[in-house]
SEZAFI-192806 format. One record per residue (C-alpha): residue number from 1; x, y, z. Coordinates in Angstrom, 3 decimals. Last residue first. Layout:
<vexnus>
[NUM, [X, Y, Z]]
...
</vexnus>
This chain:
<vexnus>
[388, [76.503, 92.075, 75.523]]
[387, [80.024, 92.562, 76.859]]
[386, [79.838, 96.260, 77.760]]
[385, [76.230, 96.245, 78.944]]
[384, [76.431, 93.037, 80.975]]
[383, [79.741, 94.202, 82.385]]
[382, [78.202, 97.511, 83.415]]
[381, [75.437, 95.723, 85.293]]
[380, [77.961, 93.483, 87.026]]
[379, [80.123, 96.492, 87.906]]
[378, [77.085, 98.196, 89.407]]
[377, [76.433, 95.208, 91.653]]
[376, [80.052, 95.179, 92.862]]
[375, [80.003, 98.918, 93.569]]
[374, [76.615, 98.621, 95.258]]
[373, [78.113, 95.989, 97.561]]
[372, [81.031, 98.309, 98.312]]
[371, [78.507, 100.992, 99.197]]
[370, [76.545, 98.645, 101.441]]
[369, [79.788, 97.650, 103.168]]
[368, [80.662, 101.284, 103.861]]
[367, [77.080, 101.933, 104.965]]
[366, [77.336, 99.284, 107.689]]
[365, [80.642, 100.802, 108.795]]
[364, [79.078, 104.269, 109.199]]
[363, [80.424, 106.911, 106.820]]
[362, [83.166, 109.584, 106.846]]
[361, [85.736, 107.916, 109.082]]
[360, [88.462, 108.954, 111.474]]
[359, [89.683, 106.640, 114.264]]
[358, [92.375, 104.375, 112.796]]
[357, [93.206, 106.699, 109.924]]
[356, [91.507, 108.358, 106.969]]
[355, [88.818, 105.695, 106.972]]
[354, [86.565, 104.980, 103.975]]
[353, [89.595, 105.312, 101.712]]
[352, [89.271, 107.443, 98.591]]
[351, [87.141, 107.909, 95.491]]
[350, [86.187, 104.252, 95.122]]
[349, [86.983, 101.734, 92.401]]
[348, [85.840, 100.120, 89.156]]
[347, [88.638, 98.643, 87.037]]
[346, [88.891, 99.994, 83.508]]
[345, [91.409, 99.165, 80.758]]
[344, [89.647, 96.048, 79.462]]
[343, [86.555, 98.173, 78.786]]
[342, [88.436, 100.576, 76.544]]
[341, [89.465, 104.177, 77.245]]
[340, [86.418, 106.152, 76.098]]
[339, [83.676, 103.508, 76.086]]
[338, [84.975, 102.241, 79.428]]
[337, [84.587, 105.718, 80.864]]
[336, [80.914, 106.003, 79.909]]
[335, [80.283, 102.431, 81.036]]
[334, [81.735, 102.756, 84.526]]
[333, [79.819, 105.886, 85.518]]
[332, [76.600, 104.473, 84.098]]
[331, [77.120, 101.208, 86.010]]
[330, [77.559, 103.080, 89.284]]
[329, [74.348, 104.978, 88.558]]
[328, [72.560, 101.674, 87.941]]
[327, [73.989, 100.258, 91.166]]
[326, [72.355, 103.094, 93.124]]
[325, [74.862, 104.971, 95.262]]
[324, [74.483, 104.618, 99.008]]
[323, [74.017, 108.030, 100.612]]
[322, [76.226, 108.230, 103.703]]
[321, [78.588, 110.568, 101.866]]
[320, [82.387, 110.854, 101.878]]
[319, [83.691, 107.547, 100.508]]
[318, [82.086, 108.148, 97.118]]
[317, [81.594, 105.281, 94.676]]
[316, [82.582, 105.417, 90.985]]
[315, [86.187, 106.380, 91.732]]
[314, [88.038, 105.634, 88.541]]
[313, [90.656, 102.885, 88.209]]
[312, [92.253, 103.495, 84.801]]
[311, [94.663, 100.820, 83.571]]
[310, [97.780, 101.239, 81.438]]
[309, [98.893, 99.034, 78.535]]
[308, [99.062, 101.862, 76.038]]
[307, [98.936, 105.258, 77.685]]
[306, [95.494, 106.710, 78.544]]
[305, [95.056, 109.546, 76.081]]
[304, [93.714, 112.844, 77.395]]
[303, [91.131, 114.273, 75.003]]
[302, [87.881, 112.431, 75.738]]
[301, [89.522, 111.221, 78.928]]
[300, [89.056, 114.642, 80.512]]
[299, [85.322, 114.021, 80.079]]
[298, [85.363, 111.920, 83.250]]
[297, [85.942, 115.307, 84.856]]
[296, [82.226, 115.805, 85.424]]
[295, [82.474, 113.700, 88.587]]
[294, [84.924, 116.142, 90.174]]
[293, [83.068, 118.485, 92.515]]
[292, [80.015, 116.227, 92.776]]
[291, [81.991, 113.271, 94.191]]
[290, [82.323, 110.153, 92.073]]
[289, [85.579, 110.722, 90.172]]
[288, [88.681, 110.326, 92.326]]
[287, [91.555, 108.824, 90.367]]
[286, [93.361, 105.483, 90.715]]
[285, [95.884, 105.382, 87.864]]
[284, [97.325, 102.019, 86.859]]
[283, [100.599, 100.544, 85.596]]
[282, [103.072, 102.969, 87.110]]
[281, [105.987, 105.089, 85.909]]
[280, [104.186, 108.359, 86.643]]
[279, [104.114, 110.624, 83.575]]
[278, [100.346, 110.116, 83.348]]
[277, [99.898, 112.128, 86.529]]
[276, [101.901, 115.008, 85.061]]
[275, [99.746, 115.023, 81.914]]
[274, [96.590, 114.898, 84.055]]
[273, [97.583, 118.093, 85.866]]
[272, [95.540, 120.837, 84.179]]
[271, [92.789, 118.460, 83.019]]
[270, [92.217, 117.446, 86.638]]
[269, [91.398, 120.978, 87.851]]
[268, [93.082, 122.004, 91.098]]
[267, [90.672, 122.127, 94.013]]
[266, [89.602, 125.625, 95.085]]
[265, [85.871, 124.981, 95.441]]
[264, [86.486, 121.958, 97.665]]
[263, [83.277, 122.644, 99.659]]
[262, [84.447, 120.726, 102.756]]
[261, [84.129, 117.212, 104.155]]
[260, [87.882, 116.431, 104.389]]
[259, [88.979, 113.519, 102.266]]
[258, [91.631, 115.120, 100.114]]
[257, [91.645, 115.996, 96.431]]
[256, [92.525, 112.549, 95.133]]
[255, [95.486, 110.749, 93.595]]
[254, [96.143, 107.015, 93.687]]
[253, [99.022, 105.415, 91.799]]
[252, [99.089, 101.721, 90.886]]
[251, [102.103, 99.415, 90.724]]
[250, [102.570, 95.783, 89.677]]
[249, [102.480, 96.535, 85.928]]
[248, [105.255, 99.070, 86.436]]
[247, [107.717, 96.371, 87.520]]
[246, [110.382, 97.960, 89.760]]
[245, [113.601, 99.068, 88.060]]
[244, [113.201, 102.713, 89.021]]
[243, [110.287, 103.120, 91.455]]
[242, [111.978, 105.559, 93.835]]
[241, [113.336, 107.513, 90.859]]
[240, [109.831, 107.677, 89.399]]
[239, [108.521, 109.045, 92.674]]
[238, [111.207, 111.715, 92.880]]
[237, [110.613, 112.807, 89.279]]
[236, [106.843, 112.963, 89.776]]
[235, [107.337, 114.993, 92.963]]
[234, [109.602, 117.396, 91.049]]
[233, [106.916, 117.858, 88.403]]
[232, [104.422, 118.667, 91.164]]
[231, [106.605, 121.515, 92.470]]
[230, [107.100, 122.947, 88.977]]
[229, [103.360, 122.708, 88.315]]
[228, [102.711, 124.519, 91.621]]
[227, [105.091, 127.338, 90.709]]
[226, [103.426, 127.631, 87.290]]
[225, [100.052, 127.899, 89.048]]
[224, [101.440, 130.881, 90.893]]
[223, [102.383, 131.220, 94.561]]
[222, [100.316, 133.464, 96.848]]
[221, [97.912, 131.949, 95.901]]
[220, [98.112, 129.038, 95.099]]
[219, [100.120, 126.958, 97.601]]
[218, [97.721, 125.305, 100.062]]
[217, [94.959, 124.678, 97.514]]
[216, [97.550, 123.440, 95.011]]
[215, [99.088, 121.220, 97.685]]
[214, [95.855, 119.222, 97.781]]
[213, [96.594, 117.631, 94.388]]
[212, [99.940, 116.029, 95.241]]
[211, [99.009, 115.730, 98.916]]
[210, [96.415, 113.074, 98.125]]
[209, [99.201, 110.744, 97.035]]
[208, [98.606, 107.094, 97.892]]
[207, [100.963, 104.684, 96.120]]
[206, [99.434, 101.250, 95.609]]
[205, [101.742, 98.234, 95.312]]
[204, [100.237, 95.037, 93.911]]
[203, [101.190, 92.095, 96.076]]
[202, [103.617, 89.224, 95.520]]
[201, [105.826, 89.728, 98.572]]
[200, [108.547, 91.147, 96.287]]
[199, [106.097, 93.907, 95.313]]
[198, [105.459, 94.863, 98.932]]
[197, [109.145, 94.686, 99.882]]
[196, [110.118, 96.810, 96.874]]
[195, [107.798, 99.657, 97.804]]
[194, [108.879, 99.662, 101.438]]
[193, [112.580, 99.761, 100.534]]
[192, [111.897, 102.455, 97.924]]
[191, [110.608, 104.593, 100.779]]
[190, [114.181, 105.509, 101.748]]
[189, [115.121, 106.823, 98.301]]
[188, [111.907, 108.836, 98.056]]
[187, [112.436, 110.318, 101.523]]
[186, [116.009, 111.313, 100.652]]
[185, [114.752, 112.983, 97.472]]
[184, [112.129, 114.836, 99.486]]
[183, [114.809, 116.077, 101.907]]
[182, [117.217, 117.277, 99.207]]
[181, [114.347, 119.147, 97.586]]
[180, [113.554, 120.769, 100.950]]
[179, [117.074, 122.175, 100.979]]
[178, [120.237, 121.908, 103.092]]
[177, [119.000, 118.805, 104.885]]
[176, [118.726, 118.754, 108.679]]
[175, [116.136, 121.174, 110.050]]
[174, [113.307, 120.386, 107.644]]
[173, [109.655, 120.565, 108.582]]
[172, [106.971, 118.058, 107.614]]
[171, [103.665, 119.419, 106.353]]
[170, [102.973, 115.983, 104.833]]
[169, [104.496, 112.952, 106.591]]
[168, [104.986, 110.996, 103.366]]
[167, [102.483, 112.443, 100.889]]
[166, [105.024, 113.678, 98.325]]
[165, [106.947, 110.392, 98.651]]
[164, [103.921, 108.199, 97.817]]
[163, [102.295, 106.715, 100.906]]
[162, [101.346, 103.050, 101.203]]
[161, [98.501, 100.885, 99.906]]
[160, [98.837, 97.089, 99.833]]
[159, [97.198, 95.169, 97.012]]
[158, [95.533, 91.798, 96.461]]
[157, [94.284, 89.991, 93.351]]
[156, [91.411, 88.038, 91.832]]
[155, [89.745, 86.935, 95.044]]
[154, [88.914, 83.570, 96.597]]
[153, [89.228, 83.566, 100.360]]
[152, [90.838, 81.462, 103.110]]
[151, [94.489, 81.780, 102.141]]
[150, [94.127, 85.541, 101.725]]
[149, [94.025, 86.153, 105.480]]
[148, [97.404, 84.490, 106.038]]
[147, [98.984, 86.494, 103.240]]
[146, [97.617, 89.701, 104.758]]
[145, [98.914, 88.885, 108.234]]
[144, [102.353, 88.034, 106.817]]
[143, [102.527, 91.257, 104.801]]
[142, [101.467, 93.357, 107.787]]
[141, [104.069, 91.686, 110.026]]
[140, [106.698, 92.152, 107.300]]
[139, [105.825, 95.875, 107.227]]
[138, [106.377, 96.161, 110.982]]
[137, [109.698, 94.324, 110.779]]
[136, [110.966, 96.313, 107.803]]
[135, [110.071, 99.709, 109.268]]
[134, [113.533, 101.273, 109.560]]
[133, [113.851, 103.143, 106.254]]
[132, [116.445, 105.928, 106.332]]
[131, [116.294, 109.714, 106.624]]
[130, [119.414, 111.451, 107.916]]
[129, [118.811, 113.662, 110.963]]
[128, [116.593, 116.396, 112.426]]
[127, [113.563, 116.205, 110.132]]
[126, [110.701, 117.783, 112.050]]
[125, [107.283, 116.163, 112.356]]
[124, [104.457, 118.201, 113.824]]
[123, [102.166, 117.062, 116.598]]
[122, [98.422, 117.464, 117.166]]
[121, [97.095, 115.847, 113.983]]
[120, [93.479, 114.689, 113.760]]
[119, [91.935, 117.930, 114.980]]
[118, [88.733, 117.080, 116.832]]
[117, [85.507, 117.369, 114.858]]
[116, [82.581, 119.589, 115.870]]
[115, [84.452, 122.805, 116.650]]
[114, [86.630, 122.340, 113.569]]
[113, [83.561, 121.864, 111.387]]
[112, [81.815, 124.940, 112.783]]
[111, [84.897, 127.108, 112.204]]
[110, [85.241, 125.503, 108.768]]
[109, [81.763, 126.654, 107.787]]
[108, [82.381, 130.181, 109.010]]
[107, [85.715, 130.401, 107.156]]
[106, [84.296, 129.354, 103.811]]
[105, [86.466, 131.318, 101.405]]
[104, [89.517, 131.253, 103.682]]
[103, [89.193, 127.520, 104.315]]
[102, [88.997, 126.811, 100.591]]
[101, [92.106, 128.966, 100.126]]
[100, [94.180, 126.738, 102.387]]
[99, [95.632, 126.546, 105.872]]
[98, [94.121, 125.151, 109.084]]
[97, [95.689, 121.736, 108.449]]
[96, [99.095, 123.347, 108.998]]
[95, [98.315, 123.829, 112.710]]
[94, [100.115, 127.004, 113.829]]
[93, [97.395, 128.701, 115.888]]
[92, [98.572, 127.149, 119.144]]
[91, [102.014, 125.497, 118.714]]
[90, [102.070, 121.993, 117.310]]
[89, [103.609, 119.549, 119.772]]
[88, [106.926, 118.100, 118.574]]
[87, [107.798, 114.835, 116.843]]
[86, [111.368, 114.186, 115.703]]
[85, [112.226, 112.661, 112.356]]
[84, [115.483, 111.100, 111.125]]
[83, [114.473, 107.456, 110.973]]
[82, [111.561, 106.202, 108.931]]
[81, [108.994, 103.485, 109.683]]
[80, [107.067, 104.790, 112.701]]
[79, [106.808, 108.314, 111.283]]
[78, [105.618, 106.573, 108.115]]
[77, [102.216, 106.142, 109.765]]
[76, [101.673, 109.888, 109.195]]
[75, [100.415, 109.379, 105.630]]
[74, [97.551, 106.867, 105.952]]
[73, [96.973, 107.921, 109.564]]
[72, [98.575, 106.446, 112.694]]
[71, [98.563, 102.869, 113.993]]
[70, [98.956, 101.377, 110.546]]
[69, [98.446, 97.602, 110.572]]
[68, [94.752, 97.883, 109.703]]
[67, [95.458, 99.359, 106.276]]
[66, [92.215, 97.664, 105.177]]
[65, [94.244, 94.563, 104.299]]
[64, [93.491, 95.214, 100.632]]
[63, [91.281, 93.554, 98.003]]
[62, [91.087, 93.242, 94.218]]
[61, [87.865, 91.434, 93.298]]
[60, [85.336, 93.017, 95.656]]
[59, [82.074, 91.055, 95.684]]
[58, [80.601, 91.564, 99.156]]
[57, [81.893, 88.195, 100.357]]
[56, [85.436, 88.885, 99.152]]
[55, [85.563, 92.203, 100.961]]
[54, [84.083, 90.608, 104.074]]
[53, [86.730, 87.881, 104.077]]
[52, [89.530, 90.447, 103.823]]
[51, [88.012, 92.406, 106.714]]
[50, [87.788, 89.283, 108.870]]
[49, [91.341, 88.079, 108.216]]
[48, [92.708, 91.564, 108.904]]
[47, [90.802, 91.732, 112.199]]
[46, [92.068, 88.292, 113.250]]
[45, [95.699, 89.276, 112.625]]
[44, [95.276, 92.602, 114.418]]
[43, [93.523, 91.053, 117.419]]
[42, [96.265, 88.421, 117.809]]
[41, [99.038, 91.022, 117.560]]
[40, [97.229, 93.245, 120.063]]
[39, [96.784, 90.350, 122.499]]
[38, [100.494, 89.598, 122.265]]
[37, [101.373, 93.261, 122.793]]
[36, [99.185, 93.630, 125.890]]
[35, [98.949, 97.378, 126.360]]
[34, [100.803, 100.115, 128.247]]
[33, [99.999, 103.745, 127.345]]
[32, [101.978, 105.745, 124.780]]
[31, [98.854, 107.581, 123.648]]
[30, [99.147, 106.247, 120.104]]
[29, [99.564, 102.665, 121.347]]
[28, [96.662, 102.941, 123.780]]
[27, [94.409, 104.315, 121.067]]
[26, [95.619, 101.593, 118.682]]
[25, [94.735, 98.830, 121.140]]
[24, [91.222, 100.190, 121.599]]
[23, [90.854, 100.685, 117.850]]
[22, [91.410, 96.974, 117.257]]
[21, [88.454, 96.031, 119.457]]
[20, [86.288, 98.722, 117.859]]
[19, [86.749, 97.429, 114.303]]
[18, [88.762, 99.600, 111.895]]
[17, [87.003, 101.303, 108.989]]
[16, [88.665, 100.535, 105.660]]
[15, [91.713, 102.073, 103.974]]
[14, [92.467, 100.612, 100.560]]
[13, [91.407, 102.713, 97.591]]
[12, [88.765, 100.294, 96.313]]
[11, [88.531, 97.325, 93.933]]
[10, [86.208, 95.919, 91.311]]
[9, [86.746, 94.062, 88.041]]
[8, [84.665, 94.810, 84.965]]
[7, [84.114, 91.608, 83.004]]
[6, [85.909, 89.449, 80.423]]
[5, [89.412, 90.944, 80.315]]
[4, [89.025, 93.476, 83.101]]
[3, [92.737, 93.514, 83.872]]
[2, [94.829, 91.823, 86.560]]
[1, [98.138, 93.431, 87.488]]
</vexnus>
């Protein structure tokens, strides 16, 4: 994994807003309607090439494929790559996304939000058989498209984001394994195939794990914080088992508090879980840090020690507001962290993906590119300060 050896490098969390032409194919695919598969393959390859070029043009050093190959969300896409799951319509009033203490505290706000925005997930996934990885062909297509796109640009590095075990098909139900722990361990073992394929292809592997932090809001209360810590510790163990033997310096782990546009008053505090995060056998930690609920948590690194040889990729740009951050603010966010953990150990990033799936976004595409441009400009200003 590249480091900021002579300047602050830039990256982002991975998911970018899909172009309209690609969305049309994905809508048909999700709905089970007929579509021209050859035309879809051509559109996908061209869309990946264009989004990679735009990232390079705007000044991003470590780029992704935008997650364009995933026809469902960043976590549900695995339904098309794992065996053993059956999809069923969610019964009225039983949607798991309607749970959480934040929703209870701000019920009127969430009622308005739900009326304005369609529910992203309308089916639930039930494990009804042994879990195994079956998505090799689809992943190879994504790898090949990404490699093709990278031939025409000059960037420092490339990464592919995929789901960490805890975030694979969240809110899944278990009707096959004896315990939920047995199920999560089976998921971790199966996902190892995906993780290894990405690393063997020469890319940095990013593990997305919003569910790790969000589960606190869903679990506590009625469960205790100790119960949540025990649950999170198991997820760390499962992830580390899935990564055993893979090169840590080719892996980064992303944790955030979810992308929904809510108050987030019941988010778990970073300082209370940072030790568990740092137990991940990875080379970099991609952590949300630009939104107003968590920006102050840069001070966690005054006491928490970033392990030797590890990289911190803080969010210094928000994915959830249409306000474009000023480059000087971006530089301030970078510099204060670099002074704590070392300039060579910081890569500037975003809080989360700009698209939570093929059709859900928090900003307009033009604003997304303006934000990424501000990120690159801010990194230049920070570099001038840190290497003056």
